[in-house]
N, C-alpha and C positions, 0 to 999 in steps of 0.2 A: 300623673306624669309631671315630673319637675321641668323647670325651664331648660336644663341641659338636654334632657331627652327630647323635648319639643323641638329645640333648635336643630338637633341632629336629624330628626325626622323631616323637618322643613327643608333643610339643606339637601339632604339625600333625595327627597321626593322631587324637588325642583331640578336637581341635576339629572335624575332619571327621566323625568318628563322631557327635558331638553334633548337628551341623548336618544331616547326612544323615537323622537320625531325627526332626528337627524339635523337638529338646529345647532348652529355655533353660538358662542357667547355674543359675537358681533351681530348676528341675525336677531337674536332676542333683544339686544340693546336697541337696534334700529327700529324694530317693530313696536317696542314698548316705550321708547324714549328714556329708558333707564340706562345710565352710563355702563359701558361694558365691564369695567372694574367692579362696579357695584353688583352687577348680576353675578359675577364670579364670587364676590365676597358673600353674597346671600347664599349661594350654593355651598360654599366652603364652611361657613359658620352658622347658617340658618337664622341669622339675625335680620329679620325683615319687619319693617314697620307696617302698620295696618293699611296705609294707603298704597304702598308699594306691593304688599301682598295681594291686595284686591286687583291691582293692575296685572300682576302675574297670573292670578287665578283666572281672570277674564281672558287673558291671552291664551292660556292652556286649556280653557274650557272646563275647569274643575272648581269645586267649592273649597272654601277655607278648611273645612273639616277634613277633606281628603288630603290636603297638603300636610296637615298636622299629624295625621294617623301614621302608624308604623306599618309599612308594607313588606 
């Protein structure tokens, strides 16, 4: 899997997790401490650094491998 495919999977999976749980970008931002615009950017482009990715994985209760996989 190349970086573009990985980023698409990460962004799509983050967006799907948020929507499945009925969360808004603002809610995720408040709960994680990640700025709202950054949460949206991460979902749109899948560019997430390792520290932020860990925060989001912990918040959603999934592991990094799940976020990177294509679903």
